[in-house]
C-alpha positions in Angstrom: 20.1 1.5 9.1 20.0 -2.4 10.3 17.6 -2.7 13.2 18.5 -6.4 13.6 16.2 -8.7 11.7 15.1 -6.0 8.9 16.1 -2.9 7.4 13.9 -0.1 8.3 13.2 1.9 5.2 12.3 5.5 5.1 10.3 7.3 2.5 11.8 10.8 3.4 15.4 10.2 2.0 18.3 8.0 1.4 19.2 5.0 3.6 22.3 3.3 4.1 22.8 -0.5 4.9 25.5 -3.3 4.8 24.0 -4.8 1.7 27.2 -5.0 -0.2 28.7 -7.1 2.5 25.8 -9.3 3.5 23.8 -9.8 0.5 24.6 -12.4 -2.1 22.7 -10.4 -4.8 24.7 -7.6 -6.4 22.0 -5.0 -6.4 22.0 -1.4 -5.4 22.8 -0.7 -1.8 22.4 3.0 -1.1 19.3 4.7 -3.0 16.8 7.4 -2.6 14.1 5.1 -1.7 11.5 6.3 -3.7 13.9 7.3 -6.7 12.4 4.8 -9.0 9.4 2.2 -8.3 11.9 -0.7 -9.2 14.1 0.3 -6.3 11.2 0.8 -4.1 9.8 -2.6 -4.6 13.3 -4.2 -4.5 13.8 -2.9 -0.7 10.2 -3.9 0.3 10.3 -7.4 -1.5 14.0 -8.6 -1.0 14.7 -7.4 2.7 13.0 -10.1 4.7 15.2 -13.0 3.0 18.3 -10.9 3.0 18.4 -10.0 6.6 16.2 -12.6 8.5 18.4 -15.2 10.0 17.5 -18.8 8.9 17.3 -18.0 5.2 20.6 -18.6 3.7 19.4 -21.3 1.3 16.8 -19.0 -0.3 19.1 -16.1 -0.6 22.1 -18.2 -1.8 20.0 -20.0 -4.4 18.8 -16.5 -5.7 22.1 -15.3 -5.9 23.4 -18.3 -7.6 20.9 -17.7 -10.3 22.0 -14.2 -10.9 25.6 -14.6 -10.5 26.0 -17.9 -12.4 24.3 -16.1 -15.5 27.0 -13.6 -15.7 24.7 -10.8 -16.0 25.5 -7.5 -14.4 22.5 -6.3 -12.6 23.8 -3.0 -11.2 25.4 0.1 -12.6 28.6 1.6 -11.1 27.6 3.8 -7.9 27.4 7.5 -8.5 28.2 9.9 -5.6 24.5 9.7 -4.4 23.1 6.0 -5.2 23.2 3.1 -7.4 20.8 2.0 -10.0 19.7 -1.4 -11.4 20.8 -2.1 -15.1 18.0 -3.1 -18.0 19.1 -6.8 -17.1 18.5 -6.1 -13.4 14.9 -4.6 -14.0 14.1 -7.5 -16.2 15.2 -10.1 -13.5 13.4 -8.4 -10.7 10.0 -9.6 -11.1 11.3 -13.1 -11.6 13.4 -12.9 -8.3 10.2 -11.5 -6.6 8.4 -14.6 -7.5 11.3 -17.1 -6.7 11.5 -15.6 -3.3 7.7 -15.4 -2.8 7.5 -19.1 -3.8 10.3 -20.1 -1.3 8.4 -18.1 1.6 5.2 -20.0 0.8 7.3 -23.4 1.0 8.7 -22.4 4.2 5.0 -21.4 5.6 3.6 -24.8 4.3 6.6 -26.7 6.1 5.8 -24.7 9.5 2.1 -25.4 9.2 2.9 -29.2 8.8 4.8 -28.9 11.9 1.7 -26.9 13.5 3.4 -23.8 13.4 2.5 -20.8 11.3 5.1 -18.0 11.4 7.3 -15.4 9.3 7.1 -11.8 8.1 3.9 -10.7 6.5 3.9 -7.3 4.7 0.5 -5.8 4.7 -0.6 -2.5 2.9 -2.8 0.0 4.4 -4.7 2.5 2.4 -6.6 4.5 5.0 -6.3 5.4 8.8 -5.4 2.7 11.3 -8.5 3.1 13.3 -10.9 2.8 10.3 -9.3 -0.4 8.8 -9.0 -1.9 12.4 -5.3 -2.2 12.4 -5.3 -2.5 16.2 -7.7 -5.4 16.6 -6.1 -7.2 13.5 -2.7 -7.0 15.2 -4.0 -7.9 18.7 -5.7 -11.1 17.1 -2.6 -11.9 15.1 -0.2 -11.7 18.2 -2.7 -13.9 20.4 -3.3 -16.4 17.7 0.0 -16.5 15.8 2.8 -15.2 18.0 5.5 -16.4 15.4 4.1 -13.9 13.0 5.6 -10.6 12.4 3.6 -8.0 10.7 5.0 -4.9 8.7 2.4 -2.5 7.7 3.4 -0.3 4.6 1.0 2.8 3.8 0.1 2.6 -0.1 -2.6 4.0 -2.3 -5.0 1.6 -3.9 -3.3 1.3 -7.4 -0.1 0.7 -5.8 -1.4 -1.8 -3.3 -2.9 -4.0 -6.2 0.4 -3.9 -8.3 2.6 -4.9 -5.2 0.3 -7.6 -4.1 0.2 -9.0 -7.6 4.0 -8.7 -8.1 5.0 -9.9 -4.6 6.0 -6.6 -3.1 3.2 -7.0 -0.5 1.6 -10.4 0.9 -1.7 -8.6 1.3 -3.4 -5.2 1.3 -6.3 -3.4 2.4 -7.7 -1.9 -1.0 -10.6 0.5 -2.0 -12.8 -0.3 -5.2 -14.2 -3.0 -7.3 -11.8 -5.9 -8.1 -12.0 -8.5 -11.0 -8.7 -9.7 -11.8 -7.3 -13.3 -12.4 -4.1 -12.9 -10.3 -5.5 -11.2 -7.2 -8.3 -12.5 -4.8 -10.2 -10.3 -2.3 -12.5 -10.4 0.8 -14.9 -7.6 0.7 -15.2 -5.9 4.2 -17.7 -3.0 4.0 -19.1 -0.4 1.6 -17.7 3.3 2.1 -19.5 6.3 1.1 -17.2 9.5 0.2 -18.7 13.0 0.3 -17.5 16.2 -1.4 -16.3 18.6 1.3 -15.1 22.2 1.1 -13.4 24.6 3.4 -15.8 26.1 5.8 -14.8 29.7 4.8 -15.6 29.2 1.2 -19.5 29.7 1.3 -19.1 32.8 -0.9 -16.9 31.1 -3.5 -19.5 28.4 -4.3 -22.9 30.5 -4.6 -24.2 28.5 -7.6 -23.8 25.1 -6.4 -22.8 23.9 -10.1 -20.2 21.5 -11.2 -18.6 24.1 -13.3 -18.2 26.2 -10.2 -16.8 23.3 -8.1 -14.3 22.2 -10.9 -13.0 26.0 -11.1 -11.7 25.5 -7.3 -8.4 23.9 -6.1 -8.6 20.3 -5.2 -6.6 18.1 -3.0 -6.5 14.7 -4.9 -4.5 11.5 -4.3 -2.1 10.3 -7.3 -3.8 8.9 -10.3 -3.4 5.4 -9.4 -5.8 5.8 -6.4 -9.4 5.0 -6.0 -9.9 8.5 -4.7 -8.5 10.0 -7.7 -10.7 7.7 -10.0 -13.8 8.7 -8.4 -13.2 12.2 -8.5 -12.3 12.1 -12.3 -15.4 10.0 -12.7 -17.7 12.5 -11.0 -16.5 15.5 -13.3 -16.3 13.4 -16.5 -20.2 12.8 -16.3 -20.2 16.5 -16.5 -17.6 17.0 -19.1 -15.4 18.7 -17.0 -12.1 18.3 -14.8 -10.5 20.1 -11.8 -8.6 23.0 -13.0 -6.1 23.2 -10.2 -4.9 20.2 -8.3 -2.7 19.5 -5.1 -1.6 16.0 -4.7 -1.5 14.3 -1.2 -1.5 10.5 -0.8 -2.9 10.0 2.7 -6.6 10.3 3.8 -5.6 12.2 7.0 -3.4 14.6 4.9 -6.2 15.4 2.5 -8.7 15.9 5.4 -6.3 18.2 7.2 -5.7 20.3 3.9 -9.3 20.6 3.3 -10.0 21.8 6.8 -7.2 24.3 6.5 -8.7 25.9 3.4 -6.2 24.6 0.8 -9.1 23.0 -1.4 -12.1 20.7 -2.2 -11.6 16.9 -1.2 -13.3 13.9 -0.6 -13.8 12.6 3.0 -15.5 9.5 4.3 -19.2 10.1 5.2 -18.7 9.4 8.8 -15.9 11.7 9.2 -17.4 14.4 6.9 -20.7 14.6 8.9 -18.7 14.9 12.1 -16.4 17.5 10.8 -19.5 19.4 9.1 -21.3 19.3 12.6 -18.3 21.0 14.4 -18.1 23.6 11.5 -14.5 22.6 10.2 -15.7 22.0 6.7 -19.0 22.2 4.7 -20.6 19.4 2.6 -21.0 20.0 -1.2 -24.5 19.2 -2.1 -25.8 15.6 -1.6 -23.4 13.9 -3.8 -22.3 10.3 -2.4 -19.8 8.4 -4.0 -19.6 4.6 -3.0 -16.8 2.2 -3.2 -16.0 -1.1 -1.4 -13.3 -1.6 1.3 -11.4 -5.0 0.7 -8.6 -7.1 1.9 -6.6 -8.4 -1.1 -4.0 -11.1 -1.7 -2.3 -13.0 -4.7 -4.6 -15.8 -5.9 -1.8 -18.1 -6.5 -1.0 -17.9 -2.6 -4.7 -18.6 -1.5 -3.6 -21.8 0.1 -0.3 -20.7 1.6 -0.9 -21.2 5.4 0.1 -17.6 6.4 -2.3 -16.1 3.9 -5.1 -18.5 4.9 -4.5 -17.3 8.6 -4.5 -13.8 7.8 -7.6 -13.9 5.7 -9.4 -15.7 8.5 -8.1 -13.2 11.0 -9.6 -10.2 8.9 -12.9 -12.1 8.5 -12.8 -12.5 12.3 -12.2 -8.8 13.1 -14.6 -7.5 10.3 -17.5 -10.0 11.3 -20.8 -8.1 11.5 -20.9 -5.8 14.3 -20.7 -2.0 15.0 -18.9 -0.1 12.2 -16.3 2.4 13.5 
């Protein structure tokens, strides 16, 4: 539904909007948001320019490129949703880059006038307290009152793809990163521990990896850093988890492990705390290290709004107590 400046998307079902009347681009209007990755990226990427007043030039230009080509970019609506044609899917990445470049130009113009403002879409990969969302937001409001931040929960692989392709302006990220299109700021090392439900003592008598692999696991999707760490752990022993329950949020994964659904990875600080209260048990002394980073498109590193966000993150994560 239209809440004013943006369309608030829901990941739990369909949404209905006035795109067909308000948007110059002939693209799908009503869709199950996660029915395809293409449509998800479409809504996340285009909504700031379609619905924020003051950007008719950008929207009109993008619309002219599509409409003047005579290419149909959407299929006829079915009873439940509309889909992009093959041509629409092919044009989508180019449209994203056009709109991203236009946003960067507007940001530069504001910077010349001494202003930094606009909508910044930031991906989150962990719980808000751990990645310091509140201090980050507070610093943004204080220093850059014209900036609006939208937080989108994503898993690591999704964060990388969306930052690279323009679906997100920046994102928190787990893991190593060496890519020509994406730059990063390293925030801290993070250690993950293997945890098992507290009532499973009799199921893990031998303490072997074979025994551990035979248990049900709660694992994020394949494009996540957690999934990569778990698969890597077992690959070294020629094994893989036999049964998997998929969840894409750390808080959900922890809750499922505590409730007895399966084995999982948990951040060491939280795992030690939960073990002390008897909610879970630590499995052996396995410690899996990774890096928490803040990533952004390298081609936008001179964009004033990206520079501002990077400086704020550095400030919030400057040496001090680790939560």
